[in-house]
C-alpha positions as CSV (number, residue, x, y, z in Angstrom):
1,M,0.1,0.0,-0.1
2,T,1.1,3.5,-0.7
3,T,2.3,6.0,1.6
4,W,2.4,9.4,0.6
5,D,4.5,12.1,1.9
6,L,2.3,15.0,2.2
7,K,4.6,18.0,2.9
8,G,3.8,20.9,0.9
9,M,0.1,20.2,0.4
10,S,-2.0,23.0,0.7
11,T,-5.4,21.2,-0.3
12,H,-7.1,17.9,0.4
13,L,-9.9,17.1,-1.5
14,F,-12.4,14.4,-0.4
15,I,-14.5,13.0,-3.4
16,C,-17.4,11.2,-2.3
17,N,-17.5,7.6,-4.0
18,G,-20.7,6.4,-1.9
19,S,-23.5,4.6,-3.9
20,S,-25.6,7.8,-4.4
21,C,-22.5,9.8,-5.8
22,M,-21.6,7.0,-8.0
23,R,-24.6,6.6,-9.5
24,K,-24.5,10.5,-10.3
25,G,-21.1,10.3,-11.9
26,G,-18.9,10.1,-9.1
27,E,-16.2,8.0,-11.0
28,E,-16.2,10.5,-13.9
29,L,-15.8,13.4,-11.3
30,T,-12.9,11.6,-9.5
31,Q,-10.8,11.1,-12.7
32,A,-11.7,15.0,-14.1
33,I,-10.6,16.1,-10.7
34,R,-7.4,14.2,-10.8
35,N,-6.6,14.7,-14.6
36,E,-7.2,18.4,-13.9
37,I,-4.4,18.3,-10.8
38,E,-2.0,16.4,-13.2
39,L,-2.8,18.7,-16.3
40,L,-2.0,22.0,-14.0
41,Q,1.0,20.2,-12.5
42,L,-0.6,20.6,-9.0
43,D,0.2,17.3,-7.6
44,E,2.7,18.8,-5.1
45,Q,-0.2,21.1,-3.7
46,I,-3.5,19.1,-4.1
47,H,-4.1,15.6,-2.6
48,T,-7.2,13.7,-3.3
49,T,-9.1,11.1,-1.4
50,R,-12.0,8.9,-2.5
51,T,-14.4,8.8,0.5
52,R,-17.6,6.5,1.2
53,C,-20.8,8.2,1.8
54,N,-20.5,11.7,3.4
55,G,-24.2,11.9,4.3
56,R,-25.6,14.4,1.6
57,C,-26.8,12.1,-0.9
58,Q,-29.6,14.4,-2.2
59,D,-26.5,16.8,-3.2
60,A,-24.9,14.0,-4.9
61,C,-21.9,14.6,-6.0
62,I,-20.0,15.9,-3.1
63,V,-16.5,17.2,-2.9
64,I,-15.0,18.5,0.4
65,S,-12.1,20.8,0.3
66,Y,-9.8,21.0,3.3
67,P,-8.2,22.8,5.3
68,E,-11.2,25.4,4.1
69,G,-13.8,22.9,5.1
70,V,-15.9,23.8,2.0
71,W,-18.5,21.1,0.8
72,Y,-19.5,21.5,-2.7
73,R,-22.4,20.1,-4.6
74,V,-20.8,18.8,-8.0
75,E,-23.3,18.3,-10.9
76,S,-20.7,17.7,-13.4
77,P,-16.9,16.7,-14.0
78,E,-16.5,20.4,-15.4
79,I,-17.3,21.9,-11.8
80,G,-14.9,19.4,-10.3
81,R,-12.2,20.7,-12.7
82,Q,-13.2,24.2,-11.9
83,I,-12.7,23.5,-8.1
84,V,-9.2,22.4,-8.8
85,R,-8.6,25.5,-11.2
86,D,-10.4,28.0,-8.6
87,Q,-8.9,27.0,-5.4
88,N,-10.1,29.8,-2.8
89,E,-11.9,31.5,-5.3
90,Q,-15.8,32.4,-4.9
91,S,-16.7,31.8,-8.5
92,L,-18.4,28.5,-7.4
93,N,-20.5,30.1,-4.6
94,E,-23.6,28.6,-5.6
95,N,-22.0,25.0,-5.4
96,I,-21.1,25.5,-1.8
97,I,-23.3,23.9,0.5
98,Y,-21.6,24.2,3.7
99,Q,-18.5,26.3,5.0
100,F,-16.8,27.3,7.9
101,V,-17.8,30.8,9.4
102,N,-16.2,31.8,12.4
103,G,-15.1,28.4,13.3
104,E,-18.5,26.8,13.0
105,M,-20.0,24.9,10.1
106,A,-22.6,27.1,8.4
107,V,-25.0,26.6,5.4
108,N,-24.4,28.7,2.4
109,P,-27.5,30.9,2.0
110,A,-26.7,30.9,-1.9
111,S,-27.0,27.0,-2.0
112,R,-30.0,25.1,-3.7
113,A,-29.2,22.2,-1.4
114,P,-31.9,20.7,1.2
115,V,-31.2,21.6,4.9
116,G,-31.3,18.0,5.9
117,I,-32.0,16.2,9.2
118,S,-30.5,17.6,12.3
119,K,-27.9,15.6,14.1
120,K,-28.9,17.2,17.4
121,K,-31.3,15.4,19.8
């Protein structure tokens, strides 16, 4: 199994490969993001990880960018490529579902995503 040296990485993209995301193009999205990273020679700055379900199935496909903590609703491979190109830009504001604001996860008011079920009891 590979053990990557992640020194120098500025971004870690978690790409959901849960069943809902896979049915809506998760594999194509994963490959588009990885191809864009390679094309732009950003392998030393951006690391990707496939995840299982991230719990936002109605928003499929999901990409989470850290350390920013931004959750994206990604409806096409082109939006995935744009996430790679536009790191830390607001050009994808309508695709942002959640993001950290003042240290707390907050819903993006411009998002079209459903609120979802509360985890608080």
